[in-house]
Each structure stands twice: as structure tokens, then as C-alpha cells.
C-alpha positions in Angstrom: 22.4 32.6 24.8 24.9 30.4 23.5 24.3 27.8 26.8 20.4 28.0 25.1 21.3 27.1 21.9 23.8 24.5 22.6 20.8 22.8 25.7 18.3 23.1 22.5 20.7 21.9 19.7 21.0 18.7 22.4 17.4 18.0 22.7 16.6 18.1 18.9 19.2 15.8 18.1 18.0 13.8 20.7 14.5 13.9 19.5 15.7 13.2 16.1 17.7 9.9 16.8 15.0 8.5 18.9 12.1 9.2 16.1 14.8 6.6 13.9 16.0 4.2 17.0 13.1 2.2 16.8 13.1 -1.4 15.5 10.2 -0.8 13.4 11.0 -1.6 9.6 11.4 0.7 7.3 9.1 0.4 4.3 8.0 2.8 1.3 5.4 2.2 -0.7 5.2 4.3 -4.6 1.4 4.0 -6.9 2.5 4.7 -10.7 -0.3 5.2 -13.3 0.0 3.2 -16.7 -2.0 2.7 -19.8 -4.1 -0.3 -18.0 -3.1 -1.2 -14.5 -1.9 0.7 -11.5 1.0 -0.2 -9.9 2.0 -0.9 -6.5 5.6 -1.0 -5.2 7.2 -2.0 -1.5 10.4 -1.2 -1.2 12.5 -1.6 2.4 14.3 0.9 3.2 15.8 -0.7 6.8 18.5 -2.3 7.2 17.4 -5.8 8.4 15.0 -8.2 6.1 11.0 -8.0 6.3 8.7 -10.9 5.9 5.7 -9.1 3.8 2.9 -10.8 2.4 2.4 -10.5 -1.5 -0.4 -12.1 -2.8 -2.2 -8.2 -3.4 -5.3 -8.8 -2.6 -7.9 -6.5 -3.3 -10.5 -7.3 -0.3 -11.9 -5.6 2.3 -11.7 -8.5 5.0 -9.4 -10.6 4.2 -7.1 -8.4 1.3 -3.2 -6.3 2.6 -4.5 -4.0 -0.2 -7.2 -1.2 -0.6 -7.9 1.0 -2.7 -9.6 4.9 -2.2 -10.6 7.5 -4.5 -11.4 10.7 -4.7 -12.7 13.4 -7.4 -13.0 16.4 -5.2 -14.7 16.4 -2.3 -16.7 12.2 -3.3 -14.8 9.5 -2.3 -15.4 6.5 -4.0 -14.5 3.2 -1.9 -14.5 -0.5 -2.7 -18.2 -1.6 -3.7 -17.7 -5.0 -4.6 -14.5 -7.9 -3.6 -13.1 -10.1 -5.1 -13.8 -14.5 -3.6 -10.9 -14.8 -1.5 -9.0 -17.5 0.2 -7.0 -17.1 3.4 -3.6 -16.2 3.1 -1.2 -18.7 3.9 2.4 -19.5 4.5 3.2 -19.5 0.8 1.8 -16.0 0.9 4.3 -14.6 2.2 8.2 -13.5 1.5 11.6 -12.2 3.4 11.7 -8.0 1.9 16.2 -8.2 1.9 17.1 -4.7 2.7 16.8 -2.2 -0.3 14.6 -5.1 -1.7 11.1 -4.2 -3.9 8.6 -6.3 -4.6 5.2 -5.0 -5.5 2.2 -6.0 -7.8 0.4 -4.4 -11.7 -3.5 -4.2 -10.8 -5.6 -4.0 -13.5 -7.0 -0.5 -13.7 -10.7 -2.3 -15.6 -11.1 -4.3 -12.3 -9.8 -2.4 -9.7 -12.3 0.5 -11.2 -15.1 -1.9 -11.3 -14.8 -2.4 -7.8 -14.8 1.0 -6.8 -17.8 1.8 -9.5 -15.4 4.9 -11.0 -16.9 7.0 -14.0 -14.6 7.4 -16.9 -12.4 10.3 -15.6 -9.1 11.1 -13.6 -8.7 10.3 -9.6 -6.6 10.8 -6.7 -5.8 7.1 -5.7 -4.8 6.1 -2.2 -3.5 2.8 -1.5 -3.0 0.9 2.1 -1.0 -1.6 2.5 -1.7 -3.9 5.7 -1.9 -6.9 7.0 -4.8 -8.6 9.2 -2.9 -11.7 9.4 0.8 -10.9 9.8 1.1 -11.9 13.7 -0.3 -14.9 12.5 3.1 -15.3 10.0 5.4 -13.2 12.4 5.5 -10.5 9.0 5.0 -6.8 9.2 2.2 -5.5 11.2 2.2 -1.8 10.3 0.0 0.4 7.7 1.8 2.0 4.6 0.0 4.9 3.3 0.6 6.3 -0.4 0.6 9.8 -1.1 -2.2 10.5 -3.5 -1.4 9.9 -6.9 -3.3 10.8 -10.1 -5.0 7.8 -11.9 -7.4 8.5 -14.7 -9.4 5.7 -15.8 -11.7 4.9 -18.8 -14.9 3.3 -18.0 -15.6 0.0 -19.9 -19.2 -0.9 -20.3 -18.6 -4.3 -21.0 -18.6 -7.6 -19.1 -16.0 -8.3 -16.8 -15.1 -11.1 -14.3 -13.8 -9.8 -10.9 -11.0 -12.2 -9.6 -8.1 -11.7 -7.8 -5.3 -10.1 -10.7 -3.3 -13.5 -10.7 -6.3 -15.6 -12.0 
């Protein structure tokens, strides 16, 4: 019995070590709901620097950030987009070990892009850079845990632009 326990323990230790032995960066994402913005932060949990895209563009074709909102069984995907330029080398930065990068997205603009009526939703944010290989940057996808976000619909005119505009 003790022999089997030792063998099983050894196999489990090997599998656990193998799970962390890859060379892929370990990046976490947090999402925070503020009164007028949604804060998205990326943190490098690894021991090596990681090159990431930092224009935080919400565009279904060339963007690196996407939001998905749900309320019960209803899912609200993006229904409009910004007029964006293709990313360049200046849109990337090196995130040092322990480093943080992020952006405060205007809640009114994001809610309009998803046609959200007033209410509370669960938001899932995904970071994925389709141009990463071209710029030797992080090629993985990072998905947040669902986060409760509340919005108040504003019927006034709003210009849909990049959050930095």
C-alpha cells in the first residue's frame, strides 16, 4: 500500500511540476467596476519580461480587448465598433515581472457598443492580440472571471471613439 502511495505521489508531483514547466508567460487579468469606468488590469506573474500590446482597443477585427456582458440567459456582444488604425510597434510595451498595465474604459461608451439597457450584468473581458506574432509579443488569450458591472443607459448623443481619444 505504501509503495502505491509513493508511486502515486511521485506521479502527481511530476504532473504538477510539468504544468508549470512551460515557457509561456503567466499573466493575470482583473476587472473592476467604477462609477463611470471599467478598469482592466494585466499583471505579469511570471519571472520573465513579457511584451504586450497596450492600446487596449475594443474592436472585433483588430482590437486586443473584447467585452461580453450577460444578464440571466441573455448575452450582449459588441454591436458597434471604433474606427481604428492598425497597431504599430509603439503600441507595445515590455511588462516586467510583477509589472502591471491597464486601462480605464469609459462605461458609457462600452455600454453603447454593446447596446446595454440600464441594469447590472456579468462582464467577461478577453485580452487577445491577433497581431502579436508580427511584433514578437504575447500570443495567448487571457479571459477574466465574470465580474458584476452596473450601467445607467444615457440616451444623449455619444461619439464612439477609441477610449484614449
